[in-house]
C-alpha positions as CSV (number, residue, x, y, z in Angstrom):
1,M,-189.5,-87.1,28.3
2,S,-186.7,-86.1,25.9
3,A,-183.0,-86.3,26.8
4,R,-182.9,-82.5,27.0
5,D,-185.8,-82.5,29.4
6,V,-183.9,-85.0,31.6
7,E,-180.8,-82.8,31.4
8,T,-182.7,-79.7,32.5
9,S,-184.9,-81.4,35.0
10,P,-184.7,-80.1,38.6
11,R,-184.5,-83.7,39.7
12,R,-180.9,-83.9,38.6
13,G,-179.9,-82.8,42.1
14,F,-177.2,-80.8,43.7
15,F,-174.2,-82.5,42.0
16,G,-175.8,-82.2,38.6
17,A,-176.4,-78.5,39.1
18,A,-172.9,-78.1,40.5
19,A,-171.4,-79.9,37.5
20,E,-173.3,-77.7,35.1
21,I,-172.1,-74.5,36.9
22,G,-168.6,-75.9,36.7
23,R,-168.9,-76.5,32.9
24,D,-170.3,-73.0,32.4
25,A,-167.4,-71.5,34.3
26,L,-164.9,-73.5,32.3
27,R,-166.4,-72.2,29.1
28,R,-165.5,-68.6,29.9
29,P,-162.6,-67.3,27.8
30,L,-160.4,-66.4,30.8
31,A,-161.3,-69.4,33.0
32,D,-157.8,-71.0,32.6
33,Y,-156.1,-67.7,33.5
34,Y,-158.0,-67.4,36.8
35,L,-157.7,-71.1,37.6
36,I,-153.9,-71.0,37.3
37,M,-153.8,-67.8,39.4
38,A,-156.1,-69.1,42.1
39,S,-154.5,-72.5,42.5
40,A,-151.0,-71.2,42.5
41,A,-151.8,-68.4,45.0
42,A,-153.4,-71.0,47.3
43,M,-150.4,-73.3,47.1
44,V,-148.0,-70.5,47.7
45,G,-150.0,-69.3,50.7
46,I,-150.1,-72.8,52.2
47,G,-146.4,-73.2,51.5
48,L,-145.5,-70.0,53.3
49,F,-147.4,-71.1,56.4
50,M,-145.9,-74.6,56.3
51,V,-142.3,-73.4,55.8
52,L,-142.8,-71.1,58.9
53,S,-144.2,-74.0,60.9
54,A,-141.9,-76.8,59.7
55,S,-138.7,-74.8,59.9
56,S,-139.3,-73.2,63.3
57,V,-137.4,-75.7,65.4
58,F,-134.5,-76.2,63.0
59,A,-134.3,-72.4,62.6
60,M,-134.2,-71.8,66.3
61,F,-131.3,-74.2,66.8
62,T,-129.3,-72.9,63.8
63,T,-130.0,-69.2,63.8
64,G,-131.5,-68.4,67.2
65,S,-134.9,-67.3,65.7
66,P,-137.8,-69.6,64.7
67,Y,-138.8,-67.2,62.0
68,T,-135.6,-67.1,59.9
69,Y,-136.6,-69.4,57.1
70,G,-140.2,-68.3,57.1
71,K,-139.3,-64.7,56.7
72,W,-136.9,-65.5,53.9
73,Q,-139.5,-67.5,52.0
74,L,-142.0,-64.7,52.4
75,M,-139.5,-62.2,51.1
76,V,-138.9,-64.3,48.0
77,A,-142.6,-64.6,47.5
78,V,-143.0,-60.9,47.6
79,I,-140.4,-60.6,44.9
80,G,-141.9,-63.5,42.9
81,V,-145.4,-61.9,42.6
82,P,-144.3,-59.0,40.3
83,V,-142.0,-61.4,38.5
84,A,-144.9,-63.6,37.7
85,L,-147.0,-60.6,36.6
86,V,-144.3,-59.4,34.3
87,C,-143.9,-62.9,32.8
88,S,-147.7,-63.1,32.2
89,R,-147.6,-59.9,30.0
90,L,-144.6,-60.8,27.8
91,S,-145.3,-61.6,24.1
92,Q,-144.2,-64.7,22.2
93,R,-141.5,-62.7,20.4
94,T,-140.0,-61.4,23.7
95,Y,-139.9,-65.0,25.1
96,E,-138.3,-66.2,21.9
97,L,-135.5,-63.6,22.2
98,L,-135.1,-64.1,26.0
99,S,-135.0,-67.9,25.7
100,W,-131.6,-68.0,24.1
101,V,-130.3,-65.6,26.7
102,A,-131.9,-67.6,29.5
103,V,-130.5,-71.0,28.4
104,G,-127.1,-69.5,27.7
105,G,-127.1,-67.8,31.1
106,A,-128.1,-71.0,32.8
107,I,-125.2,-72.8,31.2
108,V,-122.7,-70.1,32.3
109,L,-124.0,-70.1,35.9
110,L,-124.0,-73.9,36.1
111,A,-120.4,-73.9,34.9
112,L,-119.4,-71.3,37.4
113,T,-120.9,-73.4,40.2
114,I,-118.6,-76.3,39.5
115,V,-115.4,-74.4,38.8
116,P,-112.7,-75.5,41.3
117,H,-112.0,-72.9,44.0
118,G,-114.6,-70.7,42.3
119,F,-118.0,-69.3,43.3
120,G,-119.7,-72.7,44.0
121,V,-121.0,-73.5,47.4
122,S,-121.3,-77.1,48.7
123,S,-124.1,-78.3,50.9
124,G,-125.3,-81.8,51.7
125,G,-122.8,-83.4,49.3
126,N,-124.0,-81.3,46.3
127,Q,-122.2,-78.3,44.9
128,A,-125.3,-76.8,43.5
129,W,-125.2,-73.3,44.9
130,L,-123.5,-70.1,43.5
131,K,-122.4,-67.2,45.7
132,L,-121.5,-64.1,43.8
133,G,-120.2,-61.3,46.1
134,P,-122.7,-59.9,48.5
135,L,-125.7,-61.4,46.7
136,P,-127.5,-64.3,48.4
137,A,-126.6,-67.8,47.2
138,I,-128.7,-69.0,44.3
139,Q,-129.2,-72.5,42.8
140,P,-128.8,-72.1,39.0
141,S,-130.2,-75.5,38.2
142,E,-133.6,-74.4,39.4
143,F,-133.7,-71.5,36.9
144,A,-132.4,-73.9,34.2
145,K,-135.7,-75.7,34.3
146,P,-138.0,-72.9,33.0
147,A,-135.2,-71.7,30.7
148,L,-135.0,-75.1,29.1
149,V,-138.7,-75.3,28.6
150,I,-139.1,-71.9,27.0
151,W,-136.0,-72.4,24.8
152,S,-137.1,-75.8,23.6
153,A,-140.6,-74.3,22.7
154,T,-138.8,-71.6,20.8
155,L,-136.7,-74.1,18.9
156,F,-139.6,-76.5,18.0
157,A,-141.9,-73.6,17.0
158,T,-139.5,-72.3,14.4
159,P,-141.7,-72.5,11.2
160,W,-139.3,-74.6,9.0
161,R,-138.4,-76.9,11.9
162,A,-142.0,-77.4,12.9
163,R,-142.8,-78.8,9.5
164,K,-139.9,-81.4,9.7
165,L,-140.1,-82.6,13.3
166,D,-140.9,-86.1,12.0
167,R,-137.2,-86.3,11.0
168,T,-135.1,-87.4,13.9
169,R,-132.1,-85.3,13.0
170,V,-134.2,-82.1,12.8
171,L,-135.9,-83.0,16.1
172,L,-132.7,-83.7,18.1
173,M,-130.3,-81.1,16.6
174,P,-129.4,-78.8,18.3
175,Y,-131.9,-79.5,21.0
176,L,-130.3,-82.6,22.5
177,P,-126.7,-81.4,22.6
178,I,-127.6,-78.1,24.3
179,A,-130.1,-79.7,26.7
180,G,-127.7,-82.5,27.3
181,L,-125.0,-80.0,28.2
182,V,-127.3,-78.5,30.9
183,L,-127.9,-82.0,32.2
184,V,-124.2,-82.9,32.3
185,L,-123.5,-79.7,34.2
186,V,-126.2,-80.5,36.8
187,L,-124.7,-84.0,37.1
188,A,-121.3,-82.5,37.7
189,E,-122.8,-80.7,40.7
190,K,-123.6,-84.2,42.1
191,D,-127.3,-83.2,42.3
192,L,-129.0,-86.4,41.1
193,G,-132.5,-85.3,42.1
194,T,-132.4,-82.1,40.0
195,A,-130.7,-84.1,37.2
196,V,-133.6,-86.5,37.1
197,I,-136.1,-83.6,36.8
198,I,-134.0,-82.0,34.0
199,A,-133.8,-85.4,32.2
200,L,-137.6,-85.8,32.5
201,I,-138.2,-82.2,31.1
202,I,-136.0,-83.1,28.1
203,L,-137.9,-86.3,27.5
204,L,-141.3,-84.7,28.0
205,Q,-140.6,-81.9,25.5
206,L,-139.7,-84.5,22.9
207,W,-142.8,-86.5,23.7
208,F,-145.0,-83.4,23.5
209,V,-143.8,-82.6,20.0
210,G,-144.3,-86.1,18.7
211,A,-140.9,-87.9,19.0
212,R,-140.9,-91.5,17.9
213,G,-141.2,-94.2,20.5
214,K,-137.8,-95.7,19.5
215,T,-136.1,-92.3,20.0
216,L,-137.6,-91.9,23.4
217,A,-136.9,-95.5,24.4
218,A,-133.2,-95.0,23.5
219,L,-132.9,-91.8,25.5
220,I,-134.7,-93.4,28.5
221,G,-132.2,-96.3,28.3
222,V,-129.2,-93.9,28.3
223,A,-130.7,-91.9,31.2
224,G,-131.3,-95.1,33.2
225,V,-127.7,-96.2,32.7
226,G,-126.4,-92.7,33.7
227,A,-128.6,-92.7,36.9
228,A,-127.4,-96.2,37.8
229,I,-123.8,-95.1,37.5
230,M,-124.4,-92.0,39.7
231,V,-125.9,-94.3,42.4
232,I,-123.2,-96.9,42.2
233,T,-120.4,-94.4,42.4
234,S,-121.7,-92.5,45.4
235,A,-121.7,-94.2,48.8
236,T,-124.5,-91.9,50.1
237,R,-126.8,-92.6,47.2
238,R,-126.0,-96.3,47.3
239,A,-126.9,-96.4,51.0
240,K,-130.2,-94.6,50.4
241,V,-131.2,-97.0,47.6
242,L,-130.1,-100.1,49.5
243,A,-132.0,-99.0,52.6
244,F,-135.1,-98.4,50.5
245,L,-135.0,-101.7,48.7
246,A,-134.2,-103.6,51.9
247,G,-137.3,-102.1,53.5
248,K,-139.7,-102.4,50.6
249,L,-138.5,-105.7,49.0
250,P,-137.5,-107.9,52.0
251,F,-137.5,-111.1,49.8
252,L,-134.3,-109.8,48.1
253,H,-132.5,-110.4,51.4
254,L,-130.4,-107.2,51.0
255,T,-128.3,-106.0,53.8
256,P,-128.9,-102.3,54.4
257,P,-125.9,-100.1,55.3
258,P,-125.2,-99.8,59.0
259,V,-125.8,-96.1,59.0
260,T,-128.8,-94.7,57.1
261,S,-131.1,-91.8,57.6
262,D,-134.2,-92.4,59.7
263,Q,-136.0,-89.5,58.0
264,P,-138.1,-91.7,55.6
265,D,-139.5,-93.7,58.6
266,N,-140.1,-90.5,60.6
267,A,-142.0,-89.1,57.6
268,L,-144.4,-92.1,57.7
269,Y,-144.8,-91.6,61.5
270,A,-145.7,-88.0,60.9
271,L,-148.4,-88.9,58.3
272,A,-149.7,-91.7,60.5
273,T,-149.9,-89.4,63.5
274,G,-151.8,-86.8,61.5
275,G,-154.8,-89.0,60.9
276,W,-157.8,-87.4,59.2
277,W,-157.6,-83.9,60.5
278,G,-154.1,-83.6,61.9
279,V,-152.7,-82.7,65.3
280,G,-153.2,-78.9,64.7
281,P,-151.3,-76.1,62.9
282,G,-147.8,-75.8,64.3
283,A,-148.1,-78.9,66.6
284,S,-145.9,-81.3,64.6
285,R,-143.7,-83.6,66.7
286,Q,-141.4,-84.8,64.0
287,K,-140.1,-81.4,63.3
288,W,-138.5,-81.4,66.7
289,G,-135.8,-83.9,65.6
290,G,-137.3,-86.8,63.7
291,L,-137.1,-84.9,60.4
292,Y,-134.6,-82.4,61.5
293,N,-133.3,-80.4,58.4
294,G,-135.7,-82.1,56.0
295,A,-138.9,-80.9,57.7
296,H,-139.2,-77.8,55.6
297,T,-137.6,-79.1,52.4
298,D,-137.9,-82.7,51.2
299,Y,-140.5,-83.8,53.8
300,I,-142.7,-80.7,54.1
301,L,-145.6,-82.7,52.8
302,A,-145.2,-85.2,55.7
303,V,-145.2,-82.3,58.3
304,L,-148.3,-80.9,56.6
305,G,-150.0,-84.3,56.9
306,E,-149.1,-84.4,60.5
307,E,-150.4,-81.0,61.3
308,L,-153.4,-80.8,58.9
309,G,-154.1,-84.5,58.4
310,L,-155.2,-86.3,55.3
311,F,-157.6,-83.4,54.7
312,G,-154.6,-81.0,54.3
313,V,-152.7,-83.4,52.0
314,L,-155.7,-83.8,49.8
315,V,-156.3,-80.1,49.6
316,V,-152.7,-79.6,48.4
317,L,-152.9,-82.5,45.9
318,G,-156.3,-81.1,44.7
319,L,-154.7,-77.7,44.1
320,L,-151.8,-79.4,42.2
321,F,-154.3,-81.4,40.2
322,T,-156.2,-78.2,39.3
323,L,-152.9,-76.6,38.2
324,V,-151.9,-79.5,36.1
325,Y,-155.3,-80.0,34.5
326,T,-155.5,-76.3,33.7
327,G,-152.0,-76.3,32.2
328,L,-152.7,-79.2,30.0
329,R,-156.0,-77.6,29.0
330,I,-154.2,-74.5,28.0
331,A,-151.9,-76.6,25.8
332,H,-155.0,-78.2,24.2
333,R,-156.7,-74.9,23.5
334,S,-153.7,-73.0,22.2
335,K,-153.4,-73.0,18.4
336,N,-149.9,-71.6,18.5
337,T,-147.1,-74.2,18.6
338,F,-144.9,-72.1,20.9
339,W,-147.6,-71.6,23.6
340,R,-148.7,-75.3,23.3
341,V,-145.2,-76.6,23.9
342,T,-144.5,-74.0,26.6
343,A,-147.7,-74.7,28.6
344,A,-147.2,-78.4,28.3
345,G,-143.6,-78.2,29.3
346,M,-144.1,-76.0,32.4
347,T,-147.0,-78.2,33.5
348,G,-145.0,-81.4,33.0
349,W,-142.1,-80.1,35.0
350,L,-144.3,-79.1,38.0
351,M,-146.2,-82.3,37.8
352,V,-143.2,-84.7,37.8
353,Q,-141.4,-82.8,40.5
354,A,-144.4,-82.7,42.8
355,T,-145.0,-86.4,42.1
356,I,-141.4,-87.4,43.0
357,N,-141.5,-85.4,46.2
358,T,-144.9,-86.9,47.2
359,L,-143.7,-90.5,46.5
360,V,-140.6,-89.8,48.7
361,A,-142.7,-88.4,51.5
362,F,-144.9,-91.5,51.3
363,G,-141.9,-93.8,51.4
364,L,-142.5,-95.1,47.8
365,M,-139.2,-93.8,46.4
366,P,-135.6,-93.4,47.7
367,V,-134.8,-89.9,48.9
368,M,-134.1,-87.7,45.9
369,G,-133.7,-84.2,47.4
370,V,-136.5,-82.8,45.2
371,P,-138.6,-79.9,46.7
372,F,-142.4,-79.8,46.3
373,P,-143.2,-76.9,44.0
374,M,-144.4,-73.8,45.8
375,L,-144.6,-75.7,49.1
376,S,-141.0,-76.6,50.1
377,Y,-138.5,-74.1,51.4
378,G,-136.0,-72.7,48.9
379,G,-135.7,-69.2,47.4
380,S,-134.4,-70.3,44.0
381,A,-137.0,-73.1,43.7
382,L,-139.9,-70.7,44.7
383,L,-138.8,-68.0,42.3
384,A,-138.4,-70.4,39.4
385,C,-142.0,-71.6,40.2
386,F,-143.2,-68.0,40.0
387,V,-141.6,-67.8,36.5
388,A,-143.4,-70.9,35.5
389,I,-146.8,-69.6,36.8
390,G,-146.2,-66.3,34.9
391,V,-145.5,-68.2,31.7
392,L,-148.6,-70.3,32.1
393,L,-150.7,-67.1,32.7
394,A,-149.2,-65.7,29.5
395,A,-150.1,-68.9,27.6
396,A,-153.6,-68.7,29.0
397,R,-153.9,-65.1,27.8
398,H,-153.0,-66.2,24.3
399,E,-155.7,-68.8,23.9
400,P,-157.9,-67.9,20.9
401,E,-161.0,-67.2,22.9
402,A,-159.0,-65.3,25.6
403,E,-157.4,-63.1,23.0
404,K,-160.8,-62.2,21.5
405,A,-162.2,-61.4,25.0
406,L,-159.2,-59.3,25.9
407,S,-159.4,-57.4,22.7
408,G,-163.0,-56.5,23.5
409,R,-164.7,-58.5,20.8
410,K,-167.5,-60.9,21.5
411,S,-166.8,-64.5,20.5
412,P,-169.1,-67.6,20.6
413,N,-167.8,-70.5,22.6
414,K,-166.9,-73.2,20.1
415,A,-165.7,-76.6,21.3
416,R,-162.5,-77.8,19.7
417,P,-161.8,-81.5,19.3
418,V,-159.2,-82.8,21.7
419,T,-156.8,-85.4,20.3
420,G,-153.7,-85.0,22.5
421,V,-151.8,-82.8,24.9
422,V,-150.0,-81.1,22.1
423,V,-151.2,-81.6,18.6
424,A,-148.5,-80.6,16.0
425,Q,-150.1,-78.8,13.1
426,R,-147.8,-80.8,10.8
427,R,-149.9,-83.9,11.5
428,T,-153.2,-82.3,10.8
429,S,-152.0,-80.9,7.5
430,K,-151.1,-84.3,6.1
């Protein structure tokens, strides 16, 4: 029997047939577009339910209604859907023009947030919110994330610059000074968690376009020193890190601070209580006080694990994996440098932010105050995620096969060799 006969044999079983169906589906020109849309819609839907459930007790005590935060998250989602659809239809030229406005606007809003006696609003020790007149308070640093990704893609895709990205000066100027300014403004807000995400976005974009290892190592070293200084100079952050190290590395014989949050321990209790299938939707015990104001934000994954069990956590992580895999696949399949860097950057941002939130919920990292994308409560964070999803949809529409399908022309499915997440054309031309 030939190899082809073995492949097409009915004895290959259910899993072999399912795998073949999956491969056929992924070969379709708009497969990535629909995968991004479906996985993001499912995550937003689960997030809306979990915000309503996890915030109900805290909302009842603070606002008198258990639905306050759930209704607000739903309203932002309703606004976010058309925002994502509009972003999915924008052209590369439009994005390139808007990117400079977006990054400039982000810098201005971040600066307004930290102006003394200005429009900034402080909460939880961070002055990261901006209140302009009757408008709801926003968190400019959340919108700085997609702005930074699109702007950096615009910069690196400039034809003359794309041919010289192997030169460190061309690679870093003016990218690093402007991106560094955004990072410094976020640090000035005392929001270390968001600053870590911004720093990782900056590093990922440089890695995606082929920055040298020495350059990345130097930047990582500088970022590490900056993070250490932020921890040492803040009593709250220092207490969180010492409490984490004392619990995870007892052989160091560290003395934890006398007063620390018990939310990390209660998050583990929630996950342990949930077991395989959970205690039931809405039946979380830890949201009644153990996790308090973190149940619907930093520790929403723990509440989800308590109510829906390990099964629910795996569903969410599976949807995240689908989103990340598809985003990187879009970056592989795109021939255009702008769309490659944009797709990789948006995917990298969502991936590292979700990873940090998950590690915190599982007790594997000190508390960072980083929301889970599309799951945690937060209007600015959710709207920024809708922008990211819209941009990924736009990148999917600009894949070569997708463009041919959308233009009504038939095109054979030709496999392209995969050599990296983002393959700069300058390397293949040498």
